[in-house]
LOTORVEX-908798 format. One line per field, with one value per residue (C-alpha): residue number from 0; residue in one letter; chain; z negated, y negated, x. Coordinates in steps of 0.5 Angstrom, whole numbers. Layout:
# LOTORVEX-908798
pos: (NUM, ...)
code: (A, ...)
unit: (A, ...)
zz: (Z, ...)
yy: (Y, ...)
xx: (X, ...)
This chain:
# LOTORVEX-908798
pos: (0, 1, 2, 3, 4, 5, 6, 7, 8, 9, 10, 11, 12, 13, 14, 15, 16, 17, 18, 19, 20, 21, 22, 23, 24, 25, 26, 27, 28, 29, 30, 31, 32, 33, 34, 35, 36, 37, 38, 39, 40, 41, 42, 43, 44, 45, 46, 47, 48, 49, 50, 51, 52, 53, 54, 55, 56, 57, 58, 59, 60, 61, 62, 63, 64, 65, 66, 67, 68, 69, 70, 71, 72, 73, 74, 75, 76, 77, 78, 79, 80, 81, 82, 83, 84, 85, 86, 87, 88, 89, 90, 91, 92, 93, 94, 95, 96, 97, 98, 99, 100, 101, 102, 103, 104, 105, 106, 107, 108, 109, 110, 111, 112, 113, 114, 115, 116, 117, 118, 119, 120, 121, 122, 123, 124, 125, 126, 127, 128, 129, 130, 131, 132, 133, 134, 135, 136, 137, 138, 139, 140, 141, 142, 143, 144, 145, 146, 147, 148, 149, 150, 151, 152, 153, 154, 155, 156, 157, 158, 159, 160, 161, 162, 163, 164, 165, 166, 167, 168, 169, 170, 171, 172, 173, 174, 175, 176, 177, 178, 179, 180, 181, 182, 183, 184, 185, 186, 187, 188, 189, 190, 191, 192, 193, 194, 195, 196, 197, 198, 199, 200, 201, 202, 203, 204, 205, 206, 207, 208, 209, 210, 211, 212, 213, 214, 215, 216, 217, 218, 219, 220, 221, 222, 223, 224, 225, 226, 227, 228, 229, 230, 231, 232, 233, 234, 235, 236, 237, 238, 239, 240, 241, 242, 243, 244, 245, 246, 247, 248, 249, 250, 251, 252, 253, 254, 255, 256, 257, 258, 259, 260, 261, 262, 263, 264, 265, 266, 267, 268, 269, 270, 271, 272, 273, 274, 275, 276, 277, 278, 279, 280, 281, 282, 283, 284, 285, 286, 287, 288, 289, 290, 291, 292, 293, 294, 295, 296, 297, 298, 299, 300, 301, 302, 303, 304, 305, 306, 307, 308, 309, 310, 311, 312, 313, 314, 315, 316, 317, 318, 319, 320, 321, 322, 323, 324, 325, 326, 327, 328, 329, 330, 331, 332, 333, 334, 335, 336, 337, 338, 339, 340, 341, 342, 343, 344, 345, 346, 347, 348, 349, 350, 351, 352, 353, 354, 355, 356, 357, 358, 359, 360, 361, 362, 363, 364, 365, 366, 367, 368, 369, 370, 371, 372, 373, 374, 375, 376, 377, 378, 379, 380, 381, 382, 383, 384, 385, 386, 387, 388, 389, 390, 391, 392, 393, 394, 395, 396, 397, 398, 399, 400, 401, 402, 403, 404, 405, 406, 407, 408, 409, 410, 411, 412, 413, 414, 415, 416, 417, 418, 419, 420, 421, 422, 423, 424, 425, 426, 427, 428, 429, 430, 431, 432, 433, 434, 435, 436, 437, 438, 439, 440, 441, 442, 443, 444, 445, 446, 447, 448, 449, 450, 451, 452, 453, 454, 455, 456, 457, 458, 459, 460, 461, 462, 463, 464, 465, 466, 467, 468, 469, 470, 471, 472, 473, 474, 475, 476, 477, 478, 479, 480, 481, 482, 483, 484, 485, 486, 487, 488, 489, 490, 491, 492, 493, 494, 495, 496, 497, 498, 499, 500, 501, 502, 503, 504, 505, 506, 507, 508, 509, 510, 511, 512, 513, 514, 515, 516, 517, 518, 519, 520, 521, 522, 523, 524, 525, 526, 527, 528, 529, 530, 531, 532, 533, 534, 535, 536, 537, 538, 539, 540, 541, 542, 543, 544, 545, 546, 547, 548, 549, 550, 551, 552, 553, 554, 555, 556, 557, 558, 559, 560, 561, 562, 563, 564, 565, 566, 567, 568, 569, 570, 571, 572, 573, 574, 575)
code: (M, G, G, K, K, E, R, T, E, G, L, G, R, A, L, I, K, Q, Q, N, R, K, A, I, E, A, K, E, K, G, R, A, I, H, L, Q, N, R, K, V, L, E, S, Y, T, E, I, N, E, I, D, A, I, I, D, K, S, D, E, A, S, V, L, L, S, G, G, A, A, S, D, A, G, S, S, D, L, L, I, S, A, D, D, A, G, D, M, T, A, E, E, R, R, Q, A, Q, K, E, E, E, A, L, H, A, S, N, L, K, V, P, R, R, P, P, W, N, S, N, M, S, V, E, E, L, D, A, N, E, K, Q, A, F, L, E, W, R, R, K, L, A, R, L, E, E, N, D, M, L, V, L, T, P, Y, E, K, N, L, D, I, W, R, Q, L, W, R, V, L, E, R, S, D, L, I, V, M, V, V, D, A, R, D, P, F, F, Y, R, C, P, D, L, E, E, Y, A, L, E, I, D, E, H, K, R, T, L, L, L, V, N, K, A, D, L, L, P, F, N, I, R, K, K, W, A, E, Y, F, H, Q, H, D, I, L, F, I, F, W, S, A, K, A, A, S, A, A, I, E, G, K, T, L, I, Q, E, P, E, S, Q, E, S, D, L, P, G, L, D, T, R, I, Y, G, R, D, E, L, L, T, R, L, Q, A, E, A, E, S, V, V, A, A, R, E, R, P, S, S, S, S, S, T, T, S, E, K, R, Q, V, T, V, G, F, V, G, Y, P, N, V, G, K, S, S, T, I, N, A, L, V, G, A, K, R, T, G, V, T, S, T, P, G, K, T, K, H, F, Q, T, L, I, I, S, D, E, L, V, L, C, D, C, P, G, L, V, F, P, S, F, S, S, S, R, H, E, M, V, A, C, G, V, L, P, I, D, R, M, T, Q, H, R, E, A, V, Q, V, V, A, N, R, V, A, R, R, E, L, E, R, I, Y, N, I, R, L, P, N, P, K, P, Y, E, P, Q, N, R, P, P, T, S, Y, E, L, L, R, A, Y, C, V, S, R, G, H, V, A, S, S, G, L, P, D, E, T, R, A, A, R, Q, M, L, K, D, Y, I, D, G, K, L, P, H, F, E, L, P, P, G, T, D, T, S, D, T, E, G, E, D, S, G, S, G, S, D, E, E, G, E, P, E, P, S, S, G, S, L, P, D, K, R, E, L, E, D, L, E, E, F, D, S, G, F, K, G, S, K, V, V, K, K, R, E, N, K, K, E, G, S, H, K, Q, H, K, K, P, Q, R, K, K, D, R, S, W, R, V, G, N, D, G, G, D, G, M, P, A, I, R, V, F, Q, K, P, A, V, N, F, A, A, I, S, A, N, G, S, G)
unit: (A, A, A, A, A, A, A, A, A, A, A, A, A, A, A, A, A, A, A, A, A, A, A, A, A, A, A, A, A, A, A, A, A, A, A, A, A, A, A, A, A, A, A, A, A, A, A, A, A, A, A, A, A, A, A, A, A, A, A, A, A, A, A, A, A, A, A, A, A, A, A, A, A, A, A, A, A, A, A, A, A, A, A, A, A, A, A, A, A, A, A, A, A, A, A, A, A, A, A, A, A, A, A, A, A, A, A, A, A, A, A, A, A, A, A, A, A, A, A, A, A, A, A, A, A, A, A, A, A, A, A, A, A, A, A, A, A, A, A, A, A, A, A, A, A, A, A, A, A, A, A, A, A, A, A, A, A, A, A, A, A, A, A, A, A, A, A, A, A, A, A, A, A, A, A, A, A, A, A, A, A, A, A, A, A, A, A, A, A, A, A, A, A, A, A, A, A, A, A, A, A, A, A, A, A, A, A, A, A, A, A, A, A, A, A, A, A, A, A, A, A, A, A, A, A, A, A, A, A, A, A, A, A, A, A, A, A, A, A, A, A, A, A, A, A, A, A, A, A, A, A, A, A, A, A, A, A, A, A, A, A, A, A, A, A, A, A, A, A, A, A, A, A, A, A, A, A, A, A, A, A, A, A, A, A, A, A, A, A, A, A, A, A, A, A, A, A, A, A, A, A, A, A, A, A, A, A, A, A, A, A, A, A, A, A, A, A, A, A, A, A, A, A, A, A, A, A, A, A, A, A, A, A, A, A, A, A, A, A, A, A, A, A, A, A, A, A, A, A, A, A, A, A, A, A, A, A, A, A, A, A, A, A, A, A, A, A, A, A, A, A, A, A, A, A, A, A, A, A, A, A, A, A, A, A, A, A, A, A, A, A, A, A, A, A, A, A, A, A, A, A, A, A, A, A, A, A, A, A, A, A, A, A, A, A, A, A, A, A, A, A, A, A, A, A, A, A, A, A, A, A, A, A, A, A, A, A, A, A, A, A, A, A, A, A, A, A, A, A, A, A, A, A, A, A, A, A, A, A, A, A, A, A, A, A, A, A, A, A, A, A, A, A, A, A, A, A, A, A, A, A, A, A, A, A, A, A, A, A, A, A, A, A, A, A, A, A, A, A, A, A, A, A, A, A, A, A, A, A, A, A, A, A, A, A, A, A, A, A, A, A, A, A, A, A, A, A, A, A, A, A, A, A, A, A, A, A, A, A, A, A, A, A, A, A, A, A, A, A, A, A, A, A, A, A, A, A, A, A, A, A, A, A, A, A, A, A, A, A, A, A, A, A, A, A, A)
zz: (-39, -37, -43, -41, -34, -37, -41, -35, -31, -36, -37, -30, -29, -35, -32, -25, -29, -33, -26, -23, -29, -29, -21, -23, -28, -23, -18, -22, -25, -18, -16, -22, -20, -13, -15, -19, -13, -9, -13, -10, -10, -12, -10, -16, -16, -23, -30, -36, -43, -45, -38, -39, -46, -43, -37, -42, -47, -41, -38, -45, -45, -38, -38, -45, -43, -38, -41, -44, -37, -34, -39, -37, -31, -34, -37, -30, -27, -33, -33, -38, -39, -42, -35, -31, -36, -34, -26, -21, -17, -11, -15, -18, -11, -8, -14, -13, -6, -8, -13, -8, -4, -9, -11, -5, -5, -11, -8, -4, -3, -8, -5, -5, -9, -5, -5, -1, 0, -6, -11, -15, -15, -23, -21, -15, -19, -25, -20, -16, -23, -25, -19, -19, -26, -25, -19, -23, -29, -24, -21, -29, -30, -24, -27, -33, -29, -30, -23, -19, -17, -16, -12, -14, -11, -11, -18, -16, -15, -11, -6, -5, -4, 2, 5, 4, 8, 14, 14, 14, 19, 24, 30, 31, 26, 28, 23, 24, 22, 23, 29, 25, 20, 22, 17, 11, 13, 15, 10, 13, 7, 10, 17, 13, 9, 16, 18, 12, 13, 20, 24, 30, 28, 31, 28, 33, 30, 33, 33, 32, 33, 38, 42, 36, 38, 44, 49, 48, 41, 43, 48, 42, 38, 44, 45, 37, 37, 44, 41, 34, 38, 34, 38, 39, 42, 42, 41, 39, 36, 37, 44, 46, 42, 45, 52, 50, 49, 55, 52, 55, 50, 52, 53, 56, 63, 61, 65, 64, 67, 62, 63, 60, 64, 61, 56, 55, 53, 55, 50, 52, 53, 50, 56, 56, 49, 48, 54, 51, 44, 47, 51, 45, 41, 46, 47, 39, 40, 46, 42, 36, 40, 45, 41, 40, 46, 51, 59, 57, 51, 54, 60, 55, 52, 45, 41, 38, 32, 31, 24, 23, 16, 14, 9, 7, 12, 18, 23, 22, 22, 27, 32, 31, 32, 39, 41, 39, 43, 37, 30, 26, 20, 16, 17, 13, 11, 4, 4, 1, 5, 7, 1, 4, 11, 17, 23, 29, 35, 42, 47, 47, 47, 42, 35, 31, 23, 19, 12, 7, 6, 1, -2, -1, -7, -4, -7, -6, -4, -9, -11, -8, -2, -2, -3, 3, 7, 6, 2, -4, -5, -5, -9, -15, -15, -21, -19, -12, -12, -11, -6, -2, -3, 1, 7, 6, 7, 13, 17, 20, 17, 24, 25, 18, 20, 27, 25, 19, 21, 15, 13, 8, 4, 7, 3, -2, 0, -5, -3, 3, 9, 12, 6, 7, 3, -4, -5, -9, -4, 1, -3, -5, 2, 4, -2, 0, 8, 6, 0, -5, -12, -18, -23, -27, -22, -21, -14, -12, -11, -12, -6, -1, -3, -1, 6, 7, 6, 10, 16, 15, 15, 21, 25, 25, 22, 27, 24, 25, 23, 28, 28, 23, 26, 31, 32, 30, 35, 41, 38, 36, 41, 38, 32, 27, 21, 21, 23, 22, 28, 25, 18, 20, 22, 18, 19, 14, 16, 21, 19, 12, 11, 12, 7, 2, 3, 2, -4, -7, -6, -10, -16, -16, -16, -23, -26, -24, -17, -14, -7, -1, 0, -7, -3, 3, -2, -5, 1, 4, -3, -2, 5, 4, -3, 1, 2, -5, -6, -12, -15, -14, -20, -22, -23, -29, -30, -32, -30, -37, -38, -37, -31, -31, -35, -39, -45, -49, -45, -50, -48, -49, -51, -47, -51, -48, -51, -50, -46, -51, -51, -50, -55, -53, -46, -48, -53, -47, -42, -48, -49, -42)
yy: (43, 49, 48, 41, 44, 49, 44, 39, 45, 47, 40, 39, 46, 44, 37, 41, 46, 40, 36, 43, 44, 37, 38, 45, 42, 36, 41, 45, 39, 37, 44, 44, 38, 40, 47, 43, 39, 45, 48, 49, 42, 40, 34, 31, 25, 26, 27, 30, 27, 31, 29, 22, 22, 24, 19, 14, 16, 17, 10, 7, 10, 8, 1, -1, -6, -10, -8, -15, -19, -14, -15, -23, -22, -17, -22, -25, -19, -19, -23, -24, -19, -23, -27, -20, -18, -24, -22, -19, -14, -18, -23, -17, -15, -21, -22, -15, -17, -24, -20, -15, -20, -23, -17, -14, -16, -12, -5, -3, 4, 6, 3, 8, 4, 2, 8, 10, 16, 14, 15, 21, 26, 24, 16, 17, 21, 16, 10, 13, 15, 8, 5, 10, 9, 1, 2, 6, 1, -4, 0, 1, -6, -7, -1, -5, -10, -9, -12, -7, 0, 4, 10, 16, 16, 21, 21, 26, 23, 29, 28, 21, 23, 27, 21, 17, 22, 22, 14, 14, 19, 17, 12, 12, 13, 16, 15, 20, 18, 21, 18, 17, 12, 10, 4, 9, 13, 7, 4, -3, -3, 3, 0, -6, -1, 2, -5, -6, 0, -2, -8, -4, 1, 2, 5, 8, 10, 17, 17, 25, 28, 23, 28, 27, 20, 18, 14, 7, 8, 10, 4, -1, 2, 1, -6, -8, -4, -8, -15, -14, -11, -4, 1, 7, 14, 18, 25, 31, 37, 42, 41, 41, 48, 51, 49, 52, 59, 58, 56, 50, 46, 43, 36, 31, 28, 21, 15, 13, 6, 0, -7, -10, -8, -4, -1, 6, 10, 17, 23, 25, 32, 35, 34, 26, 25, 28, 24, 18, 19, 20, 14, 10, 13, 11, 4, 3, 6, 2, -4, -2, -1, -7, -13, -9, -4, -4, -2, 5, 7, 5, 10, 15, 19, 21, 25, 21, 23, 22, 23, 24, 21, 20, 23, 30, 34, 29, 34, 33, 40, 42, 36, 39, 46, 44, 40, 45, 50, 55, 56, 53, 50, 52, 50, 50, 46, 45, 38, 39, 45, 42, 42, 39, 36, 40, 38, 41, 41, 40, 39, 36, 29, 30, 32, 32, 31, 33, 30, 32, 29, 23, 20, 12, 7, 3, -1, 0, 8, 12, 19, 22, 19, 22, 29, 28, 25, 32, 28, 31, 39, 40, 46, 42, 37, 37, 32, 35, 31, 24, 27, 30, 23, 20, 25, 23, 16, 17, 22, 20, 24, 27, 30, 33, 36, 38, 41, 45, 46, 43, 39, 33, 29, 23, 17, 15, 9, 4, 6, 3, 7, 7, 9, 15, 22, 23, 28, 32, 32, 34, 40, 43, 43, 46, 51, 53, 54, 59, 62, 60, 62, 62, 67, 63, 63, 55, 53, 54, 47, 47, 53, 48, 42, 46, 48, 41, 38, 43, 41, 34, 35, 39, 35, 39, 33, 27, 21, 15, 8, 2, -3, -9, -15, -10, -11, -5, -7, -4, 3, 4, 10, 13, 18, 13, 15, 10, 14, 8, 11, 17, 14, 8, 11, 7, 13, 18, 23, 26, 32, 32, 39, 41, 35, 38, 45, 42, 38, 44, 48, 42, 43, 50, 49, 45, 50, 56, 57, 63, 62, 60, 67, 66, 60, 64, 69, 64, 61, 68, 69, 63, 65, 72, 70, 70, 78, 79, 78, 74, 70, 63, 59, 54, 47, 44, 38, 33, 27, 25, 23, 16, 14, 11, 5, 3, 7, 13, 18, 21, 23, 18, 18, 14, 11, 10, 4, 3, -3, -9, -10, -17, -17, -24, -22, -16, -21, -26, -21, -18, -25, -26)
xx: (163, 158, 154, 152, 151, 146, 142, 142, 139, 134, 131, 130, 126, 122, 120, 119, 114, 111, 109, 107, 102, 99, 98, 95, 90, 88, 87, 83, 79, 77, 75, 71, 67, 67, 64, 59, 57, 56, 51, 44, 41, 34, 30, 26, 22, 19, 23, 21, 22, 28, 31, 29, 32, 39, 39, 38, 44, 48, 46, 47, 54, 56, 53, 55, 60, 55, 49, 47, 49, 44, 39, 39, 34, 29, 25, 24, 20, 15, 8, 3, -2, -7, -8, -8, -14, -19, -18, -23, -21, -20, -16, -11, -10, -8, -3, 0, 1, 5, 9, 11, 13, 17, 21, 21, 29, 30, 27, 33, 37, 43, 49, 56, 61, 68, 73, 79, 83, 88, 82, 82, 76, 74, 75, 70, 65, 65, 64, 58, 55, 56, 53, 47, 45, 45, 41, 36, 36, 34, 28, 26, 25, 21, 16, 15, 12, 4, 3, 7, 6, 13, 12, 16, 23, 29, 32, 38, 45, 47, 42, 43, 51, 49, 45, 52, 56, 51, 51, 59, 60, 55, 55, 48, 42, 36, 30, 25, 18, 11, 7, 0, 3, 10, 11, 9, 16, 20, 25, 28, 33, 36, 37, 41, 45, 47, 49, 53, 57, 59, 56, 56, 51, 44, 38, 33, 26, 24, 17, 15, 8, 7, 2, -3, -4, -9, -5, -8, -6, 1, 1, -1, 5, 10, 8, 9, 16, 18, 15, 19, 26, 25, 29, 24, 23, 16, 18, 14, 18, 13, 12, 19, 20, 14, 17, 23, 19, 16, 9, 5, 1, -6, -6, -11, -9, -7, -5, 3, 2, 4, 2, 9, 15, 20, 15, 17, 10, 12, 14, 21, 23, 29, 34, 32, 32, 39, 41, 38, 42, 48, 48, 46, 51, 57, 54, 55, 62, 64, 62, 66, 72, 71, 75, 81, 81, 86, 85, 88, 83, 77, 77, 77, 71, 70, 66, 60, 56, 48, 45, 38, 35, 28, 23, 21, 17, 17, 20, 28, 30, 24, 28, 35, 32, 29, 35, 40, 35, 36, 34, 40, 36, 31, 24, 18, 12, 14, 18, 25, 28, 34, 39, 46, 47, 49, 54, 52, 56, 52, 57, 64, 61, 55, 55, 48, 48, 42, 41, 36, 30, 29, 23, 25, 23, 17, 11, 3, 3, 0, 2, -4, -3, 4, 2, -4, 2, 6, 12, 11, 9, 2, 3, 5, -1, -5, -11, -13, -20, -16, -11, -17, -21, -15, -17, -24, -23, -18, -22, -29, -35, -37, -30, -30, -37, -35, -28, -31, -38, -41, -46, -45, -50, -52, -51, -57, -61, -58, -51, -47, -49, -42, -39, -34, -36, -33, -28, -34, -38, -33, -30, -37, -40, -33, -34, -41, -39, -33, -35, -29, -31, -26, -26, -30, -36, -35, -33, -25, -24, -16, -16, -21, -16, -10, -13, -16, -9, -5, -10, -9, -1, -1, -6, -12, -16, -15, -13, -8, -6, -6, 0, -1, -5, -9, -16, -20, -26, -21, -21, -28, -29, -23, -23, -20, -23, -29, -35, -39, -44, -47, -47, -50, -57, -63, -68, -66, -72, -69, -66, -69, -69, -62, -60, -65, -62, -55, -57, -60, -53, -49, -54, -53, -46, -47, -51, -46, -44, -49, -47, -52, -54, -58, -62, -63, -67, -71, -73, -75, -79, -83, -84, -87, -91, -97, -96, -97, -104, -104, -110, -108, -107, -113, -111, -113, -117, -112, -116, -117, -110, -108, -104, -97, -99, -93, -95, -91, -94, -99, -106, -111, -118, -123, -128, -135, -139, -147, -149, -151, -159, -161, -167, -169, -170, -175, -179, -180, -182, -187, -190, -191)
């Protein structure tokens, strides 16, 4: 009897040990995946060939079962290359716009697959990887279309996971954009994704760096946002941080009156922005709880969460630090400083959540434009002239000459007189004025390009974009980058001597950078040549040469023939 009892107890202990061992193994697997996700995240928008091969193998293994079904719609995205080869530039641009409008619905933010608290860590990780690979595959089919130019976008799943968590836990989504070009940094599909998570969530457009815009341009953007029912706030993180430190930024006095009632064109302060964010988030919570709420729960005030999302280097971390009143997140001019989302408690009623910057997929904007706008790191650019050309196209010629104290060459007579300067002219003139020389003796264009791009991002070089459908004639007096008043001068004779000197400097750059001092020495030598008492060189008589009559340039001999003698006239006179 005792032996049977001992065998039963031993079996029970063995089953308990086996169950405990399985629980420990599952816990260790979950901890390993958690530690793997806790590694320092790196945002990357481009991958090398080895990573591409690995991604293709993973995609093939994950999507092996549904690959045939997913390939069925890929042929709809391709066009005939023969038809595109015969198009002109204008026809190709129009066809590209039509293709972008046709496939705009396919350009979406990756969605998080459905999940619940009963799912294991392994199952959740596998589902997220499969959904992300399917999203990558759809964008890869878009890139096969010759008429579509897809910008570099975020390809790291862990970065998108940070966005998913922020969207789920936030009541109000704040999309931080740059005031100089708000639609470049806006992602409309992100607003739709927030509504898919919760129909009561709202997205607010925080227009940062609004102090860099003239008041009339800010008013035009406010009217556009008001007409299209876009929730917006003008804000300047730099001015708010300066106010906290007791500094005041110099601003021109401007009228704050508006023609439309309820049109808010002022730049919010720190306290005003916190109050507005809390009020908007509380209205979202109230709308969510209104259908099922009772009279006892409506009077309670709960803690609301405001999430900040957007592109890299638009000022999310600077805005968080200005609102908190202290440096709580790292801030740098290099995009991608924030690696994980951070939750900051402002009060018992308001919590802020900072998300890492993401580069959303979009059409038409090139990599050079993204480098110029600060979305991609400047230190990683490989083609600096293309990025500087974006700056030259947007900033007025007179502003470039005034800010950098340089003289740009005027357009040639056969060129349009209102064209922007080329990146070659701008970089060479900047190198001449600053003396930037590389070790090879050539101008250090890379150093000059980096400095110009930083000035462009920081706002030292004034530029801005107008709302869609705005008449540009109303902003001719502003520094919008056109600069047509100075380039359109028909008389090139004024200031001809400085233009010659600048062109001589550019020619010396081509033959080897010698600096502007060499030019000055040559000019001084020419001016003092009369003191050397040299015998003036005698000009040779070349009148015997034939002028430019279309010949081969060889010397020709002039043959003098004697006039013919009229013997008949002579004999007639003699006989008479």
